[in-house]
All heavy atoms as TSV, in Angstrom:
chain	resi	resn	atom	element	x	y	z
A	1	MET	N	N	0.835	-1.199	0.000
A	1	MET	CA	C	0.000	0.000	0.000
A	1	MET	C	C	0.873	1.255	0.000
A	1	MET	O	O	0.675	2.140	-0.815
A	1	MET	CB	C	-0.914	-0.031	1.236
A	1	MET	CG	C	-1.745	1.194	1.424
A	1	MET	SD	S	-3.112	1.209	0.272
A	1	MET	CE	C	-3.889	2.723	0.752
A	2	LEU	N	N	1.826	1.295	0.937
A	2	LEU	CA	C	2.681	2.478	1.016
A	2	LEU	C	C	3.585	2.599	-0.197
A	2	LEU	O	O	3.848	3.711	-0.679
A	2	LEU	CB	C	3.515	2.399	2.305
A	2	LEU	CG	C	4.238	3.681	2.732
A	2	LEU	CD1	C	3.241	4.806	2.928
A	2	LEU	CD2	C	5.011	3.440	4.004
A	3	THR	N	N	4.026	1.465	-0.732
A	3	THR	CA	C	4.867	1.491	-1.933
A	3	THR	C	C	4.085	2.030	-3.120
A	3	THR	O	O	4.607	2.831	-3.901
A	3	THR	CB	C	5.377	0.070	-2.243
A	3	THR	OG1	O	6.080	-0.418	-1.116
A	3	THR	CG2	C	6.279	0.073	-3.453
A	4	LYS	N	N	2.827	1.630	-3.246
A	4	LYS	CA	C	2.004	2.117	-4.352
A	4	LYS	C	C	1.771	3.618	-4.240
A	4	LYS	O	O	1.788	4.336	-5.240
A	4	LYS	CB	C	0.676	1.377	-4.395
A	4	LYS	CG	C	0.803	-0.060	-4.827
A	4	LYS	CD	C	-0.539	-0.750	-4.844
A	4	LYS	CE	C	-0.384	-2.215	-5.211
A	4	LYS	NZ	N	-1.670	-2.924	-5.197
A	5	MET	N	N	1.568	4.095	-3.013
A	5	MET	CA	C	1.374	5.533	-2.819
A	5	MET	C	C	2.640	6.298	-3.177
A	5	MET	O	O	2.579	7.367	-3.787
A	5	MET	CB	C	0.965	5.818	-1.372
A	5	MET	CG	C	-0.443	5.408	-1.048
A	5	MET	SD	S	-0.869	5.646	0.677
A	5	MET	CE	C	-0.604	7.377	0.888
A	6	GLY	N	N	3.791	5.755	-2.803
A	6	GLY	CA	C	5.047	6.414	-3.135
A	6	GLY	C	C	5.301	6.449	-4.632
A	6	GLY	O	O	5.753	7.461	-5.170
A	7	LEU	N	N	5.005	5.348	-5.308
A	7	LEU	CA	C	5.181	5.327	-6.760
A	7	LEU	C	C	4.217	6.283	-7.454
A	7	LEU	O	O	4.583	6.934	-8.435
A	7	LEU	CB	C	4.987	3.901	-7.280
A	7	LEU	CG	C	6.093	2.920	-6.919
A	7	LEU	CD1	C	5.726	1.522	-7.391
A	7	LEU	CD2	C	7.417	3.357	-7.522
A	8	ALA	N	N	3.005	6.371	-6.950
A	8	ALA	CA	C	2.043	7.305	-7.538
A	8	ALA	C	C	2.490	8.747	-7.334
A	8	ALA	O	O	2.368	9.581	-8.244
A	8	ALA	CB	C	0.667	7.081	-6.929
A	9	ALA	N	N	3.028	9.051	-6.162
A	9	ALA	CA	C	3.525	10.409	-5.911
A	9	ALA	C	C	4.723	10.718	-6.803
A	9	ALA	O	O	4.832	11.829	-7.341
A	9	ALA	CB	C	3.904	10.555	-4.447
A	10	ALA	N	N	5.615	9.756	-6.990
A	10	ALA	CA	C	6.771	9.973	-7.861
A	10	ALA	C	C	6.335	10.182	-9.308
A	10	ALA	O	O	6.880	11.042	-10.007
A	10	ALA	CB	C	7.722	8.786	-7.754
A	11	ALA	N	N	5.350	9.424	-9.751
A	11	ALA	CA	C	4.844	9.606	-11.112
A	11	ALA	C	C	4.182	10.967	-11.278
A	11	ALA	O	O	4.341	11.621	-12.312
A	11	ALA	CB	C	3.866	8.487	-11.450
A	12	THR	N	N	3.470	11.411	-10.263
A	12	THR	CA	C	2.826	12.722	-10.331
A	12	THR	C	C	3.858	13.835	-10.427
A	12	THR	O	O	3.702	14.779	-11.209
A	12	THR	CB	C	1.940	12.928	-9.093
A	12	THR	OG1	O	0.991	11.866	-9.039
A	12	THR	CG2	C	1.222	14.248	-9.152
A	13	VAL	N	N	4.927	13.717	-9.649
A	13	VAL	CA	C	5.985	14.723	-9.703
A	13	VAL	C	C	6.665	14.709	-11.067
A	13	VAL	O	O	6.957	15.761	-11.642
A	13	VAL	CB	C	7.001	14.483	-8.566
A	13	VAL	CG1	C	8.237	15.335	-8.764
A	13	VAL	CG2	C	6.354	14.765	-7.234
A	14	ALA	N	N	6.900	13.522	-11.616
A	14	ALA	CA	C	7.535	13.426	-12.927
A	14	ALA	C	C	6.660	14.055	-14.010
A	14	ALA	O	O	7.160	14.772	-14.885
A	14	ALA	CB	C	7.825	11.973	-13.255
A	15	ILE	N	N	5.355	13.829	-13.941
A	15	ILE	CA	C	4.446	14.427	-14.924
A	15	ILE	C	C	4.413	15.941	-14.777
A	15	ILE	O	O	4.404	16.680	-15.766
A	15	ILE	CB	C	3.039	13.814	-14.782
A	15	ILE	CG1	C	3.078	12.362	-15.255
A	15	ILE	CG2	C	2.010	14.609	-15.577
A	15	ILE	CD1	C	1.806	11.604	-14.986
A	16	ALA	N	N	4.438	16.432	-13.535
A	16	ALA	CA	C	4.439	17.880	-13.313
A	16	ALA	C	C	5.708	18.511	-13.867
A	16	ALA	O	O	5.664	19.599	-14.458
A	16	ALA	CB	C	4.305	18.174	-11.823
A	17	VAL	N	N	6.847	17.840	-13.704
A	17	VAL	CA	C	8.106	18.371	-14.246
A	17	VAL	C	C	8.061	18.381	-15.767
A	17	VAL	O	O	8.493	19.357	-16.392
A	17	VAL	CB	C	9.295	17.549	-13.713
A	17	VAL	CG1	C	10.567	17.864	-14.473
A	17	VAL	CG2	C	9.486	17.806	-12.231
A	18	LEU	N	N	7.557	17.325	-16.378
A	18	LEU	CA	C	7.465	17.288	-17.839
A	18	LEU	C	C	6.548	18.391	-18.373
A	18	LEU	O	O	6.861	19.038	-19.371
A	18	LEU	CB	C	6.961	15.921	-18.295
A	18	LEU	CG	C	7.981	14.794	-18.227
A	18	LEU	CD1	C	7.314	13.462	-18.592
A	18	LEU	CD2	C	9.139	15.072	-19.155
A	19	VAL	N	N	5.431	18.617	-17.694
A	19	VAL	CA	C	4.522	19.683	-18.125
A	19	VAL	C	C	5.191	21.043	-17.983
A	19	VAL	O	O	5.088	21.893	-18.872
A	19	VAL	CB	C	3.204	19.613	-17.321
A	19	VAL	CG1	C	2.386	20.880	-17.508
A	19	VAL	CG2	C	2.411	18.401	-17.745
A	20	ALA	N	N	5.918	21.247	-16.886
A	20	ALA	CA	C	6.577	22.528	-16.679
A	20	ALA	C	C	7.674	22.757	-17.714
A	20	ALA	O	O	7.868	23.877	-18.188
A	20	ALA	CB	C	7.160	22.592	-15.269
A	21	VAL	N	N	8.380	21.699	-18.076
A	21	VAL	CA	C	9.484	21.852	-19.029
A	21	VAL	C	C	8.965	22.073	-20.442
A	21	VAL	O	O	9.570	22.824	-21.206
A	21	VAL	CB	C	10.405	20.615	-18.948
A	21	VAL	CG1	C	11.369	20.554	-20.116
A	21	VAL	CG2	C	11.172	20.635	-17.634
A	22	THR	N	N	7.858	21.462	-20.802
A	22	THR	CA	C	7.384	21.559	-22.177
A	22	THR	C	C	6.320	22.625	-22.381
A	22	THR	O	O	6.309	23.314	-23.398
A	22	THR	CB	C	6.808	20.207	-22.635
A	22	THR	OG1	O	5.761	19.830	-21.745
A	22	THR	CG2	C	7.872	19.142	-22.638
A	23	LEU	N	N	5.418	22.783	-21.431
A	23	LEU	CA	C	4.273	23.659	-21.655
A	23	LEU	C	C	4.593	25.131	-21.405
A	23	LEU	O	O	4.138	25.997	-22.142
A	23	LEU	CB	C	3.107	23.216	-20.764
A	23	LEU	CG	C	1.734	23.759	-21.128
A	23	LEU	CD1	C	1.333	23.232	-22.494
A	23	LEU	CD2	C	0.709	23.330	-20.100
A	24	VAL	N	N	5.407	25.412	-20.396
A	24	VAL	CA	C	5.712	26.812	-20.063
A	24	VAL	C	C	6.465	27.508	-21.195
A	24	VAL	O	O	6.083	28.618	-21.584
A	24	VAL	CB	C	6.462	26.891	-18.713
A	24	VAL	CG1	C	6.979	28.297	-18.470
A	24	VAL	CG2	C	5.546	26.457	-17.588
A	25	PRO	N	N	7.513	26.920	-21.785
A	25	PRO	CA	C	8.148	27.594	-22.931
A	25	PRO	C	C	7.219	27.742	-24.132
A	25	PRO	O	O	7.307	28.731	-24.865
A	25	PRO	CB	C	9.333	26.681	-23.272
A	25	PRO	CG	C	9.623	25.959	-22.036
A	25	PRO	CD	C	8.296	25.755	-21.374
A	26	ALA	N	N	6.326	26.772	-24.336
A	26	ALA	CA	C	5.380	26.887	-25.449
A	26	ALA	C	C	4.428	28.053	-25.234
A	26	ALA	O	O	4.151	28.820	-26.161
A	26	ALA	CB	C	4.608	25.585	-25.603
A	27	VAL	N	N	3.925	28.208	-24.013
A	27	VAL	CA	C	3.009	29.319	-23.726
A	27	VAL	C	C	3.744	30.649	-23.810
A	27	VAL	O	O	3.216	31.625	-24.347
A	27	VAL	CB	C	2.352	29.117	-22.339
A	27	VAL	CG1	C	1.611	30.364	-21.904
A	27	VAL	CG2	C	1.418	27.923	-22.374
A	28	LEU	N	N	4.983	30.699	-23.305
A	28	LEU	CA	C	5.745	31.939	-23.391
A	28	LEU	C	C	6.106	32.277	-24.833
A	28	LEU	O	O	6.156	33.441	-25.201
A	28	LEU	CB	C	7.018	31.832	-22.539
A	28	LEU	CG	C	6.810	31.930	-21.033
A	28	LEU	CD1	C	8.143	31.766	-20.315
A	28	LEU	CD2	C	6.171	33.237	-20.643
A	29	GLY	N	N	6.358	31.273	-25.653
A	29	GLY	CA	C	6.617	31.542	-27.060
A	29	GLY	C	C	5.368	32.003	-27.791
A	29	GLY	O	O	5.440	32.819	-28.710
A	30	PHE	N	N	4.226	31.483	-27.390
A	30	PHE	CA	C	2.971	31.856	-28.049
A	30	PHE	C	C	2.557	33.273	-27.670
A	30	PHE	O	O	2.106	34.044	-28.524
A	30	PHE	CB	C	1.879	30.858	-27.653
A	30	PHE	CG	C	0.554	31.141	-28.299
A	30	PHE	CD1	C	0.365	30.956	-29.657
A	30	PHE	CD2	C	-0.509	31.595	-27.538
A	30	PHE	CE1	C	-0.859	31.207	-30.241
A	30	PHE	CE2	C	-1.733	31.852	-28.112
A	30	PHE	CZ	C	-1.903	31.659	-29.472
A	31	ALA	N	N	2.701	33.643	-26.407
A	31	ALA	CA	C	2.254	34.954	-25.929
A	31	ALA	C	C	3.387	35.685	-25.237
A	31	ALA	O	O	3.213	36.283	-24.179
A	31	ALA	CB	C	1.067	34.781	-24.988
A	32	GLY	N	N	4.584	35.628	-25.819
A	32	GLY	CA	C	5.760	36.164	-25.166
A	32	GLY	C	C	5.723	37.670	-24.935
A	32	GLY	O	O	6.052	38.153	-23.858
A	33	ASP	N	N	5.317	38.412	-25.957
A	33	ASP	CA	C	5.348	39.868	-25.829
A	33	ASP	C	C	4.322	40.363	-24.827
A	33	ASP	O	O	4.572	41.326	-24.102
A	33	ASP	CB	C	5.074	40.507	-27.207
A	33	ASP	CG	C	6.226	40.279	-28.159
A	33	ASP	OD1	O	7.348	40.009	-27.676
A	33	ASP	OD2	O	6.014	40.359	-29.389
A	34	ARG	N	N	3.178	39.724	-24.784
A	34	ARG	CA	C	2.143	40.170	-23.848
A	34	ARG	C	C	2.486	39.801	-22.411
A	34	ARG	O	O	2.121	40.498	-21.476
A	34	ARG	CB	C	0.802	39.567	-24.224
A	34	ARG	CG	C	0.219	40.222	-25.474
A	34	ARG	CD	C	-0.992	39.473	-25.928
A	34	ARG	NE	N	-0.533	38.211	-26.516
A	34	ARG	CZ	C	-1.223	37.501	-27.388
A	34	ARG	NH1	N	-2.408	37.892	-27.737
A	34	ARG	NH2	N	-0.740	36.396	-27.893
A	35	VAL	N	N	3.223	38.685	-22.218
A	35	VAL	CA	C	3.538	38.241	-20.865
A	35	VAL	C	C	4.757	38.978	-20.326
A	35	VAL	O	O	4.763	39.429	-19.192
A	35	VAL	CB	C	3.766	36.702	-20.859
A	35	VAL	CG1	C	4.263	36.242	-19.505
A	35	VAL	CG2	C	2.493	35.985	-21.232
A	36	LEU	N	N	5.787	39.078	-21.159
A	36	LEU	CA	C	7.050	39.634	-20.682
A	36	LEU	C	C	7.087	41.159	-20.743
A	36	LEU	O	O	7.950	41.764	-20.114
A	36	LEU	CB	C	8.210	39.070	-21.521
A	36	LEU	CG	C	8.391	37.565	-21.409
A	36	LEU	CD1	C	9.507	37.114	-22.345
A	36	LEU	CD2	C	8.696	37.144	-19.991
A	37	GLY	N	N	6.213	41.757	-21.479
A	37	GLY	CA	C	6.202	43.213	-21.555
A	37	GLY	C	C	7.321	43.723	-22.458
A	37	GLY	O	O	7.541	43.210	-23.541
A	38	ARG	N	N	8.041	44.736	-21.993
A	38	ARG	CA	C	9.129	45.239	-22.812
A	38	ARG	C	C	10.369	44.650	-22.321
A	38	ARG	O	O	11.363	44.455	-22.519
A	38	ARG	CB	C	9.200	46.745	-22.797
A	38	ARG	CG	C	9.246	47.308	-21.404
A	38	ARG	CD	C	9.284	48.807	-21.457
A	38	ARG	NE	N	9.398	49.274	-20.061
A	38	ARG	CZ	C	10.137	50.287	-19.711
A	38	ARG	NH1	N	10.787	50.977	-20.599
A	38	ARG	NH2	N	10.190	50.653	-18.451
């Protein structure tokens, strides 16, 4: 039970890191001027 919970938490963290690495640059590239200003 505890091992399954730990593996699920590790998978969740890995998915969050992948989303942060791939999605944030894509959104900043799409709306870079409006987000970053001058």
